[in-house]
mmCIF file of the protein (N, C-alpha, C, O) and its ligand, coordinates in Angstrom:
data_MODEL
# 
_entry.id   MODEL 
# 
loop_
_entity.id 
_entity.type 
_entity.pdbx_number_of_molecules 
1 polymer     1 
2 non-polymer 1 
# 
_entity_poly.entity_id                      1 
_entity_poly.type                           'polypeptide(L)' 
_entity_poly.nstd_linkage                   no 
_entity_poly.nstd_monomer                   no 
_entity_poly.pdbx_seq_one_letter_code       
;(UNK)(UNK)(UNK)(UNK)(UNK)(UNK)(UNK)(UNK)(UNK)(UNK)(UNK)(UNK)(UNK)(UNK)(UNK)(UNK)
(UNK)(UNK)(UNK)(UNK)(UNK)(UNK)(UNK)(UNK)(UNK)(UNK)(UNK)(UNK)(UNK)(UNK)(UNK)(UNK)
(UNK)(UNK)(UNK)(UNK)(UNK)(UNK)(UNK)(UNK)(UNK)(UNK)(UNK)(UNK)(UNK)(UNK)(UNK)(UNK)
(UNK)(UNK)(UNK)
;
_entity_poly.pdbx_seq_one_letter_code_can   XXXXXXXXXXXXXXXXXXXXXXXXXXXXXXXXXXXXXXXXXXXXXXXXXXX 
_entity_poly.pdbx_strand_id                 A 
# 
loop_
_entity_poly_seq.entity_id 
_entity_poly_seq.num 
_entity_poly_seq.mon_id 
_entity_poly_seq.hetero 
1 1  UNK n 
1 2  UNK n 
1 3  UNK n 
1 4  UNK n 
1 5  UNK n 
1 6  UNK n 
1 7  UNK n 
1 8  UNK n 
1 9  UNK n 
1 10 UNK n 
1 11 UNK n 
1 12 UNK n 
1 13 UNK n 
1 14 UNK n 
1 15 UNK n 
1 16 UNK n 
1 17 UNK n 
1 18 UNK n 
1 19 UNK n 
1 20 UNK n 
1 21 UNK n 
1 22 UNK n 
1 23 UNK n 
1 24 UNK n 
1 25 UNK n 
1 26 UNK n 
1 27 UNK n 
1 28 UNK n 
1 29 UNK n 
1 30 UNK n 
1 31 UNK n 
1 32 UNK n 
1 33 UNK n 
1 34 UNK n 
1 35 UNK n 
1 36 UNK n 
1 37 UNK n 
1 38 UNK n 
1 39 UNK n 
1 40 UNK n 
1 41 UNK n 
1 42 UNK n 
1 43 UNK n 
1 44 UNK n 
1 45 UNK n 
1 46 UNK n 
1 47 UNK n 
1 48 UNK n 
1 49 UNK n 
1 50 UNK n 
1 51 UNK n 
# 
loop_
_struct_asym.id 
_struct_asym.entity_id 
A 1 
B 2 
# 
loop_
_chem_comp.id 
_chem_comp.type 
_chem_comp.mon_nstd_flag 
UNK 'L-peptide linking' . 
ZN  non-polymer         . 
# 
_pdbx_entity_nonpoly.entity_id   2 
_pdbx_entity_nonpoly.name        ? 
_pdbx_entity_nonpoly.comp_id     ZN 
# 
_pdbx_nonpoly_scheme.asym_id         B 
_pdbx_nonpoly_scheme.entity_id       2 
_pdbx_nonpoly_scheme.mon_id          ZN 
_pdbx_nonpoly_scheme.ndb_seq_num     1 
_pdbx_nonpoly_scheme.pdb_seq_num     101 
_pdbx_nonpoly_scheme.auth_seq_num    101 
_pdbx_nonpoly_scheme.pdb_mon_id      ZN 
_pdbx_nonpoly_scheme.auth_mon_id     ZN 
_pdbx_nonpoly_scheme.pdb_strand_id   A 
_pdbx_nonpoly_scheme.pdb_ins_code    . 
# 
loop_
_atom_site.group_PDB 
_atom_site.id 
_atom_site.type_symbol 
_atom_site.label_atom_id 
_atom_site.label_alt_id 
_atom_site.label_comp_id 
_atom_site.label_asym_id 
_atom_site.label_entity_id 
_atom_site.label_seq_id 
_atom_site.pdbx_PDB_ins_code 
_atom_site.Cartn_x 
_atom_site.Cartn_y 
_atom_site.Cartn_z 
_atom_site.occupancy 
_atom_site.B_iso_or_equiv 
_atom_site.pdbx_formal_charge 
_atom_site.auth_seq_id 
_atom_site.auth_comp_id 
_atom_site.auth_asym_id 
_atom_site.auth_atom_id 
_atom_site.pdbx_PDB_model_num 
ATOM   1   N  N  . UNK A 1 1  ? 72.767 159.298 142.667 1.00 0.00 ? 1   UNK A N  1 
ATOM   2   C  CA . UNK A 1 1  ? 71.293 159.209 143.092 1.00 0.00 ? 1   UNK A CA 1 
ATOM   3   C  C  . UNK A 1 1  ? 70.664 160.384 142.365 1.00 0.00 ? 1   UNK A C  1 
ATOM   4   O  O  . UNK A 1 1  ? 71.174 161.500 142.456 1.00 0.00 ? 1   UNK A O  1 
ATOM   5   N  N  . UNK A 1 2  ? 69.694 160.191 141.728 1.00 0.00 ? 2   UNK A N  1 
ATOM   6   C  CA . UNK A 1 2  ? 68.835 161.381 140.946 1.00 0.00 ? 2   UNK A CA 1 
ATOM   7   C  C  . UNK A 1 2  ? 67.396 161.039 141.013 1.00 0.00 ? 2   UNK A C  1 
ATOM   8   O  O  . UNK A 1 2  ? 66.943 159.895 140.974 1.00 0.00 ? 2   UNK A O  1 
ATOM   9   N  N  . UNK A 1 3  ? 66.685 162.195 141.123 1.00 0.00 ? 3   UNK A N  1 
ATOM   10  C  CA . UNK A 1 3  ? 65.409 161.994 141.170 1.00 0.00 ? 3   UNK A CA 1 
ATOM   11  C  C  . UNK A 1 3  ? 64.771 161.266 139.669 1.00 0.00 ? 3   UNK A C  1 
ATOM   12  O  O  . UNK A 1 3  ? 65.333 161.325 138.575 1.00 0.00 ? 3   UNK A O  1 
ATOM   13  N  N  . UNK A 1 4  ? 63.692 160.706 139.912 1.00 0.00 ? 4   UNK A N  1 
ATOM   14  C  CA . UNK A 1 4  ? 63.154 160.185 138.454 1.00 0.00 ? 4   UNK A CA 1 
ATOM   15  C  C  . UNK A 1 4  ? 61.573 160.568 138.707 1.00 0.00 ? 4   UNK A C  1 
ATOM   16  O  O  . UNK A 1 4  ? 61.012 160.945 139.736 1.00 0.00 ? 4   UNK A O  1 
ATOM   17  N  N  . UNK A 1 5  ? 61.135 160.363 137.563 1.00 0.00 ? 5   UNK A N  1 
ATOM   18  C  CA . UNK A 1 5  ? 59.781 161.069 137.347 1.00 0.00 ? 5   UNK A CA 1 
ATOM   19  C  C  . UNK A 1 5  ? 58.865 159.670 136.766 1.00 0.00 ? 5   UNK A C  1 
ATOM   20  O  O  . UNK A 1 5  ? 59.280 159.054 135.785 1.00 0.00 ? 5   UNK A O  1 
ATOM   21  N  N  . UNK A 1 6  ? 57.779 159.315 137.373 1.00 0.00 ? 6   UNK A N  1 
ATOM   22  C  CA . UNK A 1 6  ? 56.805 158.356 136.581 1.00 0.00 ? 6   UNK A CA 1 
ATOM   23  C  C  . UNK A 1 6  ? 56.551 158.856 135.263 1.00 0.00 ? 6   UNK A C  1 
ATOM   24  O  O  . UNK A 1 6  ? 56.304 160.030 134.989 1.00 0.00 ? 6   UNK A O  1 
ATOM   25  N  N  . UNK A 1 7  ? 56.635 157.792 134.377 1.00 0.00 ? 7   UNK A N  1 
ATOM   26  C  CA . UNK A 1 7  ? 56.166 157.939 133.001 1.00 0.00 ? 7   UNK A CA 1 
ATOM   27  C  C  . UNK A 1 7  ? 54.668 158.194 132.895 1.00 0.00 ? 7   UNK A C  1 
ATOM   28  O  O  . UNK A 1 7  ? 54.203 158.848 131.962 1.00 0.00 ? 7   UNK A O  1 
ATOM   29  N  N  . UNK A 1 8  ? 53.845 157.618 133.960 1.00 0.00 ? 8   UNK A N  1 
ATOM   30  C  CA . UNK A 1 8  ? 52.399 157.582 133.910 1.00 0.00 ? 8   UNK A CA 1 
ATOM   31  C  C  . UNK A 1 8  ? 51.779 158.730 134.536 1.00 0.00 ? 8   UNK A C  1 
ATOM   32  O  O  . UNK A 1 8  ? 51.031 159.443 133.868 1.00 0.00 ? 8   UNK A O  1 
ATOM   33  N  N  . UNK A 1 9  ? 52.028 158.990 135.814 1.00 0.00 ? 9   UNK A N  1 
ATOM   34  C  CA . UNK A 1 9  ? 51.359 159.902 136.668 1.00 0.00 ? 9   UNK A CA 1 
ATOM   35  C  C  . UNK A 1 9  ? 51.984 161.180 136.953 1.00 0.00 ? 9   UNK A C  1 
ATOM   36  O  O  . UNK A 1 9  ? 51.318 162.156 137.298 1.00 0.00 ? 9   UNK A O  1 
ATOM   37  N  N  . UNK A 1 10 ? 53.611 161.207 136.778 1.00 0.00 ? 10  UNK A N  1 
ATOM   38  C  CA . UNK A 1 10 ? 54.303 162.283 137.041 1.00 0.00 ? 10  UNK A CA 1 
ATOM   39  C  C  . UNK A 1 10 ? 54.732 162.394 138.264 1.00 0.00 ? 10  UNK A C  1 
ATOM   40  O  O  . UNK A 1 10 ? 55.241 163.466 138.588 1.00 0.00 ? 10  UNK A O  1 
ATOM   41  N  N  . UNK A 1 11 ? 54.639 161.405 139.156 1.00 0.00 ? 11  UNK A N  1 
ATOM   42  C  CA . UNK A 1 11 ? 55.113 161.356 140.510 1.00 0.00 ? 11  UNK A CA 1 
ATOM   43  C  C  . UNK A 1 11 ? 56.758 161.310 140.541 1.00 0.00 ? 11  UNK A C  1 
ATOM   44  O  O  . UNK A 1 11 ? 57.429 160.491 139.912 1.00 0.00 ? 11  UNK A O  1 
ATOM   45  N  N  . UNK A 1 12 ? 57.230 162.244 141.311 1.00 0.00 ? 12  UNK A N  1 
ATOM   46  C  CA . UNK A 1 12 ? 58.917 162.066 141.490 1.00 0.00 ? 12  UNK A CA 1 
ATOM   47  C  C  . UNK A 1 12 ? 59.166 160.946 142.540 1.00 0.00 ? 12  UNK A C  1 
ATOM   48  O  O  . UNK A 1 12 ? 58.441 160.774 143.520 1.00 0.00 ? 12  UNK A O  1 
ATOM   49  N  N  . UNK A 1 13 ? 60.223 160.227 142.249 1.00 0.00 ? 13  UNK A N  1 
ATOM   50  C  CA . UNK A 1 13 ? 60.471 159.202 143.265 1.00 0.00 ? 13  UNK A CA 1 
ATOM   51  C  C  . UNK A 1 13 ? 62.069 158.961 142.917 1.00 0.00 ? 13  UNK A C  1 
ATOM   52  O  O  . UNK A 1 13 ? 62.608 159.198 141.836 1.00 0.00 ? 13  UNK A O  1 
ATOM   53  N  N  . UNK A 1 14 ? 62.640 158.472 144.013 1.00 0.00 ? 14  UNK A N  1 
ATOM   54  C  CA . UNK A 1 14 ? 64.108 157.835 143.933 1.00 0.00 ? 14  UNK A CA 1 
ATOM   55  C  C  . UNK A 1 14 ? 64.158 156.541 143.597 1.00 0.00 ? 14  UNK A C  1 
ATOM   56  O  O  . UNK A 1 14 ? 65.280 156.062 143.432 1.00 0.00 ? 14  UNK A O  1 
ATOM   57  N  N  . UNK A 1 15 ? 63.169 155.819 143.445 1.00 0.00 ? 15  UNK A N  1 
ATOM   58  C  CA . UNK A 1 15 ? 63.087 154.404 142.997 1.00 0.00 ? 15  UNK A CA 1 
ATOM   59  C  C  . UNK A 1 15 ? 62.807 154.358 141.458 1.00 0.00 ? 15  UNK A C  1 
ATOM   60  O  O  . UNK A 1 15 ? 62.438 155.318 140.782 1.00 0.00 ? 15  UNK A O  1 
ATOM   61  N  N  . UNK A 1 16 ? 63.070 152.933 140.962 1.00 0.00 ? 16  UNK A N  1 
ATOM   62  C  CA . UNK A 1 16 ? 62.968 152.700 139.396 1.00 0.00 ? 16  UNK A CA 1 
ATOM   63  C  C  . UNK A 1 16 ? 61.539 152.494 139.229 1.00 0.00 ? 16  UNK A C  1 
ATOM   64  O  O  . UNK A 1 16 ? 61.127 152.415 138.072 1.00 0.00 ? 16  UNK A O  1 
ATOM   65  N  N  . UNK A 1 17 ? 60.603 152.380 140.318 1.00 0.00 ? 17  UNK A N  1 
ATOM   66  C  CA . UNK A 1 17 ? 59.128 152.375 140.191 1.00 0.00 ? 17  UNK A CA 1 
ATOM   67  C  C  . UNK A 1 17 ? 58.401 153.284 140.834 1.00 0.00 ? 17  UNK A C  1 
ATOM   68  O  O  . UNK A 1 17 ? 58.691 153.596 141.989 1.00 0.00 ? 17  UNK A O  1 
ATOM   69  N  N  . UNK A 1 18 ? 57.306 153.860 140.147 1.00 0.00 ? 18  UNK A N  1 
ATOM   70  C  CA . UNK A 1 18 ? 56.585 154.620 140.930 1.00 0.00 ? 18  UNK A CA 1 
ATOM   71  C  C  . UNK A 1 18 ? 55.829 154.269 142.038 1.00 0.00 ? 18  UNK A C  1 
ATOM   72  O  O  . UNK A 1 18 ? 55.106 153.274 141.987 1.00 0.00 ? 18  UNK A O  1 
ATOM   73  N  N  . UNK A 1 19 ? 55.905 155.005 143.098 1.00 0.00 ? 19  UNK A N  1 
ATOM   74  C  CA . UNK A 1 19 ? 55.357 154.500 144.563 1.00 0.00 ? 19  UNK A CA 1 
ATOM   75  C  C  . UNK A 1 19 ? 53.711 154.743 144.491 1.00 0.00 ? 19  UNK A C  1 
ATOM   76  O  O  . UNK A 1 19 ? 52.990 154.180 145.314 1.00 0.00 ? 19  UNK A O  1 
ATOM   77  N  N  . UNK A 1 20 ? 53.321 155.353 143.768 1.00 0.00 ? 20  UNK A N  1 
ATOM   78  C  CA . UNK A 1 20 ? 51.819 155.690 143.451 1.00 0.00 ? 20  UNK A CA 1 
ATOM   79  C  C  . UNK A 1 20 ? 51.050 154.795 142.722 1.00 0.00 ? 20  UNK A C  1 
ATOM   80  O  O  . UNK A 1 20 ? 49.995 154.323 143.148 1.00 0.00 ? 20  UNK A O  1 
ATOM   81  N  N  . UNK A 1 21 ? 51.637 154.493 141.415 1.00 0.00 ? 21  UNK A N  1 
ATOM   82  C  CA . UNK A 1 21 ? 50.940 153.761 140.500 1.00 0.00 ? 21  UNK A CA 1 
ATOM   83  C  C  . UNK A 1 21 ? 51.756 152.438 139.998 1.00 0.00 ? 21  UNK A C  1 
ATOM   84  O  O  . UNK A 1 21 ? 51.186 151.608 139.289 1.00 0.00 ? 21  UNK A O  1 
ATOM   85  N  N  . UNK A 1 22 ? 53.131 152.278 140.401 1.00 0.00 ? 22  UNK A N  1 
ATOM   86  C  CA . UNK A 1 22 ? 53.727 151.191 140.198 1.00 0.00 ? 22  UNK A CA 1 
ATOM   87  C  C  . UNK A 1 22 ? 54.488 151.018 138.749 1.00 0.00 ? 22  UNK A C  1 
ATOM   88  O  O  . UNK A 1 22 ? 55.254 150.093 138.479 1.00 0.00 ? 22  UNK A O  1 
ATOM   89  N  N  . UNK A 1 23 ? 54.125 152.084 137.882 1.00 0.00 ? 23  UNK A N  1 
ATOM   90  C  CA . UNK A 1 23 ? 54.869 152.384 136.574 1.00 0.00 ? 23  UNK A CA 1 
ATOM   91  C  C  . UNK A 1 23 ? 56.143 152.555 136.646 1.00 0.00 ? 23  UNK A C  1 
ATOM   92  O  O  . UNK A 1 23 ? 56.724 152.592 137.731 1.00 0.00 ? 23  UNK A O  1 
ATOM   93  N  N  . UNK A 1 24 ? 56.768 152.687 135.460 1.00 0.00 ? 24  UNK A N  1 
ATOM   94  C  CA . UNK A 1 24 ? 58.349 152.735 135.173 1.00 0.00 ? 24  UNK A CA 1 
ATOM   95  C  C  . UNK A 1 24 ? 58.550 154.355 135.578 1.00 0.00 ? 24  UNK A C  1 
ATOM   96  O  O  . UNK A 1 24 ? 57.877 155.207 134.997 1.00 0.00 ? 24  UNK A O  1 
ATOM   97  N  N  . UNK A 1 25 ? 59.504 154.711 136.595 1.00 0.00 ? 25  UNK A N  1 
ATOM   98  C  CA . UNK A 1 25 ? 59.953 156.081 136.718 1.00 0.00 ? 25  UNK A CA 1 
ATOM   99  C  C  . UNK A 1 25 ? 61.463 156.201 135.889 1.00 0.00 ? 25  UNK A C  1 
ATOM   100 O  O  . UNK A 1 25 ? 62.321 155.319 135.925 1.00 0.00 ? 25  UNK A O  1 
ATOM   101 N  N  . UNK A 1 26 ? 61.571 157.367 135.210 1.00 0.00 ? 26  UNK A N  1 
ATOM   102 C  CA . UNK A 1 26 ? 62.613 157.513 134.340 1.00 0.00 ? 26  UNK A CA 1 
ATOM   103 C  C  . UNK A 1 26 ? 63.005 158.923 134.725 1.00 0.00 ? 26  UNK A C  1 
ATOM   104 O  O  . UNK A 1 26 ? 62.265 159.721 135.301 1.00 0.00 ? 26  UNK A O  1 
ATOM   105 N  N  . UNK A 1 27 ? 64.371 159.161 134.305 1.00 0.00 ? 27  UNK A N  1 
ATOM   106 C  CA . UNK A 1 27 ? 64.764 160.696 134.583 1.00 0.00 ? 27  UNK A CA 1 
ATOM   107 C  C  . UNK A 1 27 ? 64.138 161.668 133.729 1.00 0.00 ? 27  UNK A C  1 
ATOM   108 O  O  . UNK A 1 27 ? 64.043 161.548 132.507 1.00 0.00 ? 27  UNK A O  1 
ATOM   109 N  N  . UNK A 1 28 ? 63.686 162.701 134.458 1.00 0.00 ? 28  UNK A N  1 
ATOM   110 C  CA . UNK A 1 28 ? 62.856 163.721 133.598 1.00 0.00 ? 28  UNK A CA 1 
ATOM   111 C  C  . UNK A 1 28 ? 63.626 164.435 132.585 1.00 0.00 ? 28  UNK A C  1 
ATOM   112 O  O  . UNK A 1 28 ? 63.039 165.081 131.717 1.00 0.00 ? 28  UNK A O  1 
ATOM   113 N  N  . UNK A 1 29 ? 65.081 164.355 132.641 1.00 0.00 ? 29  UNK A N  1 
ATOM   114 C  CA . UNK A 1 29 ? 65.677 165.235 131.881 1.00 0.00 ? 29  UNK A CA 1 
ATOM   115 C  C  . UNK A 1 29 ? 66.460 164.124 130.715 1.00 0.00 ? 29  UNK A C  1 
ATOM   116 O  O  . UNK A 1 29 ? 67.187 163.219 131.125 1.00 0.00 ? 29  UNK A O  1 
ATOM   117 N  N  . UNK A 1 30 ? 66.252 164.296 129.546 1.00 0.00 ? 30  UNK A N  1 
ATOM   118 C  CA . UNK A 1 30 ? 66.576 163.534 128.511 1.00 0.00 ? 30  UNK A CA 1 
ATOM   119 C  C  . UNK A 1 30 ? 68.077 163.871 128.187 1.00 0.00 ? 30  UNK A C  1 
ATOM   120 O  O  . UNK A 1 30 ? 68.568 164.958 128.494 1.00 0.00 ? 30  UNK A O  1 
ATOM   121 N  N  . UNK A 1 31 ? 68.797 162.849 127.531 1.00 0.00 ? 31  UNK A N  1 
ATOM   122 C  CA . UNK A 1 31 ? 70.215 163.050 127.351 1.00 0.00 ? 31  UNK A CA 1 
ATOM   123 C  C  . UNK A 1 31 ? 70.548 164.340 126.549 1.00 0.00 ? 31  UNK A C  1 
ATOM   124 O  O  . UNK A 1 31 ? 71.608 164.945 126.710 1.00 0.00 ? 31  UNK A O  1 
ATOM   125 N  N  . UNK A 1 32 ? 69.551 164.735 125.647 1.00 0.00 ? 32  UNK A N  1 
ATOM   126 C  CA . UNK A 1 32 ? 69.883 165.802 124.841 1.00 0.00 ? 32  UNK A CA 1 
ATOM   127 C  C  . UNK A 1 32 ? 70.208 167.085 125.562 1.00 0.00 ? 32  UNK A C  1 
ATOM   128 O  O  . UNK A 1 32 ? 70.676 168.036 124.936 1.00 0.00 ? 32  UNK A O  1 
ATOM   129 N  N  . UNK A 1 33 ? 69.962 167.145 126.933 1.00 0.00 ? 33  UNK A N  1 
ATOM   130 C  CA . UNK A 1 33 ? 70.382 168.409 127.825 1.00 0.00 ? 33  UNK A CA 1 
ATOM   131 C  C  . UNK A 1 33 ? 71.790 168.043 128.305 1.00 0.00 ? 33  UNK A C  1 
ATOM   132 O  O  . UNK A 1 33 ? 72.167 168.693 129.280 1.00 0.00 ? 33  UNK A O  1 
ATOM   133 N  N  . UNK A 1 34 ? 72.517 167.268 127.889 1.00 0.00 ? 34  UNK A N  1 
ATOM   134 C  CA . UNK A 1 34 ? 73.886 166.912 128.489 1.00 0.00 ? 34  UNK A CA 1 
ATOM   135 C  C  . UNK A 1 34 ? 74.696 168.090 127.984 1.00 0.00 ? 34  UNK A C  1 
ATOM   136 O  O  . UNK A 1 34 ? 74.538 168.580 126.866 1.00 0.00 ? 34  UNK A O  1 
ATOM   137 N  N  . UNK A 1 35 ? 75.594 168.521 128.904 1.00 0.00 ? 35  UNK A N  1 
ATOM   138 C  CA . UNK A 1 35 ? 76.431 169.570 128.390 1.00 0.00 ? 35  UNK A CA 1 
ATOM   139 C  C  . UNK A 1 35 ? 77.503 169.007 127.522 1.00 0.00 ? 35  UNK A C  1 
ATOM   140 O  O  . UNK A 1 35 ? 78.129 169.737 126.753 1.00 0.00 ? 35  UNK A O  1 
ATOM   141 N  N  . UNK A 1 36 ? 77.705 167.878 127.611 1.00 0.00 ? 36  UNK A N  1 
ATOM   142 C  CA . UNK A 1 36 ? 78.705 167.237 126.700 1.00 0.00 ? 36  UNK A CA 1 
ATOM   143 C  C  . UNK A 1 36 ? 77.844 166.814 125.332 1.00 0.00 ? 36  UNK A C  1 
ATOM   144 O  O  . UNK A 1 36 ? 77.657 165.638 125.020 1.00 0.00 ? 36  UNK A O  1 
ATOM   145 N  N  . UNK A 1 37 ? 77.463 167.686 124.746 1.00 0.00 ? 37  UNK A N  1 
ATOM   146 C  CA . UNK A 1 37 ? 76.784 167.440 123.452 1.00 0.00 ? 37  UNK A CA 1 
ATOM   147 C  C  . UNK A 1 37 ? 77.368 167.581 122.105 1.00 0.00 ? 37  UNK A C  1 
ATOM   148 O  O  . UNK A 1 37 ? 77.152 168.575 121.411 1.00 0.00 ? 37  UNK A O  1 
ATOM   149 N  N  . UNK A 1 38 ? 78.115 166.582 121.727 1.00 0.00 ? 38  UNK A N  1 
ATOM   150 C  CA . UNK A 1 38 ? 78.816 166.551 120.564 1.00 0.00 ? 38  UNK A CA 1 
ATOM   151 C  C  . UNK A 1 38 ? 78.232 166.763 119.399 1.00 0.00 ? 38  UNK A C  1 
ATOM   152 O  O  . UNK A 1 38 ? 78.899 167.269 118.497 1.00 0.00 ? 38  UNK A O  1 
ATOM   153 N  N  . UNK A 1 39 ? 77.030 166.458 119.215 1.00 0.00 ? 39  UNK A N  1 
ATOM   154 C  CA . UNK A 1 39 ? 76.042 166.696 117.984 1.00 0.00 ? 39  UNK A CA 1 
ATOM   155 C  C  . UNK A 1 39 ? 75.559 168.401 118.087 1.00 0.00 ? 39  UNK A C  1 
ATOM   156 O  O  . UNK A 1 39 ? 75.332 169.046 117.063 1.00 0.00 ? 39  UNK A O  1 
ATOM   157 N  N  . UNK A 1 40 ? 75.466 168.900 119.240 1.00 0.00 ? 40  UNK A N  1 
ATOM   158 C  CA . UNK A 1 40 ? 75.313 170.440 119.457 1.00 0.00 ? 40  UNK A CA 1 
ATOM   159 C  C  . UNK A 1 40 ? 76.328 171.056 118.826 1.00 0.00 ? 40  UNK A C  1 
ATOM   160 O  O  . UNK A 1 40 ? 76.094 171.828 117.895 1.00 0.00 ? 40  UNK A O  1 
ATOM   161 N  N  . UNK A 1 41 ? 77.589 170.795 119.251 1.00 0.00 ? 41  UNK A N  1 
ATOM   162 C  CA . UNK A 1 41 ? 78.762 171.460 118.562 1.00 0.00 ? 41  UNK A CA 1 
ATOM   163 C  C  . UNK A 1 41 ? 78.748 171.344 116.986 1.00 0.00 ? 41  UNK A C  1 
ATOM   164 O  O  . UNK A 1 41 ? 79.050 172.253 116.213 1.00 0.00 ? 41  UNK A O  1 
ATOM   165 N  N  . UNK A 1 42 ? 78.344 170.066 116.645 1.00 0.00 ? 42  UNK A N  1 
ATOM   166 C  CA . UNK A 1 42 ? 78.531 169.919 115.115 1.00 0.00 ? 42  UNK A CA 1 
ATOM   167 C  C  . UNK A 1 42 ? 77.476 170.698 114.592 1.00 0.00 ? 42  UNK A C  1 
ATOM   168 O  O  . UNK A 1 42 ? 77.794 171.374 113.614 1.00 0.00 ? 42  UNK A O  1 
ATOM   169 N  N  . UNK A 1 43 ? 76.198 170.797 115.011 1.00 0.00 ? 43  UNK A N  1 
ATOM   170 C  CA . UNK A 1 43 ? 75.071 171.467 114.400 1.00 0.00 ? 43  UNK A CA 1 
ATOM   171 C  C  . UNK A 1 43 ? 75.355 173.060 114.445 1.00 0.00 ? 43  UNK A C  1 
ATOM   172 O  O  . UNK A 1 43 ? 74.746 173.811 113.682 1.00 0.00 ? 43  UNK A O  1 
ATOM   173 N  N  . UNK A 1 44 ? 76.227 173.500 115.294 1.00 0.00 ? 44  UNK A N  1 
ATOM   174 C  CA . UNK A 1 44 ? 76.601 174.889 115.403 1.00 0.00 ? 44  UNK A CA 1 
ATOM   175 C  C  . UNK A 1 44 ? 77.407 175.367 114.367 1.00 0.00 ? 44  UNK A C  1 
ATOM   176 O  O  . UNK A 1 44 ? 77.272 176.425 113.752 1.00 0.00 ? 44  UNK A O  1 
ATOM   177 N  N  . UNK A 1 45 ? 78.477 174.276 114.185 1.00 0.00 ? 45  UNK A N  1 
ATOM   178 C  CA . UNK A 1 45 ? 79.555 174.521 113.081 1.00 0.00 ? 45  UNK A CA 1 
ATOM   179 C  C  . UNK A 1 45 ? 78.935 174.323 111.962 1.00 0.00 ? 45  UNK A C  1 
ATOM   180 O  O  . UNK A 1 45 ? 79.250 175.193 111.150 1.00 0.00 ? 45  UNK A O  1 
ATOM   181 N  N  . UNK A 1 46 ? 78.043 173.415 111.468 1.00 0.00 ? 46  UNK A N  1 
ATOM   182 C  CA . UNK A 1 46 ? 77.403 173.446 110.281 1.00 0.00 ? 46  UNK A CA 1 
ATOM   183 C  C  . UNK A 1 46 ? 76.707 174.671 109.864 1.00 0.00 ? 46  UNK A C  1 
ATOM   184 O  O  . UNK A 1 46 ? 76.851 175.166 108.746 1.00 0.00 ? 46  UNK A O  1 
ATOM   185 N  N  . UNK A 1 47 ? 75.833 175.224 110.927 1.00 0.00 ? 47  UNK A N  1 
ATOM   186 C  CA . UNK A 1 47 ? 75.108 176.572 110.787 1.00 0.00 ? 47  UNK A CA 1 
ATOM   187 C  C  . UNK A 1 47 ? 75.978 177.636 110.502 1.00 0.00 ? 47  UNK A C  1 
ATOM   188 O  O  . UNK A 1 47 ? 75.622 178.477 109.677 1.00 0.00 ? 47  UNK A O  1 
ATOM   189 N  N  . UNK A 1 48 ? 77.074 177.725 111.067 1.00 0.00 ? 48  UNK A N  1 
ATOM   190 C  CA . UNK A 1 48 ? 78.040 178.801 110.766 1.00 0.00 ? 48  UNK A CA 1 
ATOM   191 C  C  . UNK A 1 48 ? 78.736 178.636 109.351 1.00 0.00 ? 48  UNK A C  1 
ATOM   192 O  O  . UNK A 1 48 ? 79.210 179.575 108.712 1.00 0.00 ? 48  UNK A O  1 
ATOM   193 N  N  . UNK A 1 49 ? 78.731 177.372 108.972 1.00 0.00 ? 49  UNK A N  1 
ATOM   194 C  CA . UNK A 1 49 ? 79.415 177.383 107.407 1.00 0.00 ? 49  UNK A CA 1 
ATOM   195 C  C  . UNK A 1 49 ? 78.312 177.567 106.508 1.00 0.00 ? 49  UNK A C  1 
ATOM   196 O  O  . UNK A 1 49 ? 78.630 177.810 105.344 1.00 0.00 ? 49  UNK A O  1 
ATOM   197 N  N  . UNK A 1 50 ? 77.090 177.506 106.778 1.00 0.00 ? 50  UNK A N  1 
ATOM   198 C  CA . UNK A 1 50 ? 75.821 177.755 105.776 1.00 0.00 ? 50  UNK A CA 1 
ATOM   199 C  C  . UNK A 1 50 ? 75.588 179.264 105.723 1.00 0.00 ? 50  UNK A C  1 
ATOM   200 O  O  . UNK A 1 50 ? 74.764 179.689 104.914 1.00 0.00 ? 50  UNK A O  1 
ATOM   201 N  N  . UNK A 1 51 ? 76.289 180.161 106.572 1.00 0.00 ? 51  UNK A N  1 
ATOM   202 C  CA . UNK A 1 51 ? 76.010 181.507 106.107 1.00 0.00 ? 51  UNK A CA 1 
ATOM   203 C  C  . UNK A 1 51 ? 76.718 182.103 104.930 1.00 0.00 ? 51  UNK A C  1 
ATOM   204 O  O  . UNK A 1 51 ? 76.454 183.248 104.565 1.00 0.00 ? 51  UNK A O  1 
HETATM 205 ZN ZN . ZN  B 2 .  ? 52.877 156.766 138.860 1.00 0.00 2 101 ZN  A ZN 1 
# 
């Protein structure tokens, strides 16, 4: 169970739809903030090799 945020009005809800306007509610945290960021490790390695 995770909080979702309306893509239209910004209302937080636990449901897939916004209770205020009925638009789609999605996770406010994009996948790029995942601690298992394989591409983040890849970018750090590339940056290190470029020095
Ligand atoms: Zn809404």
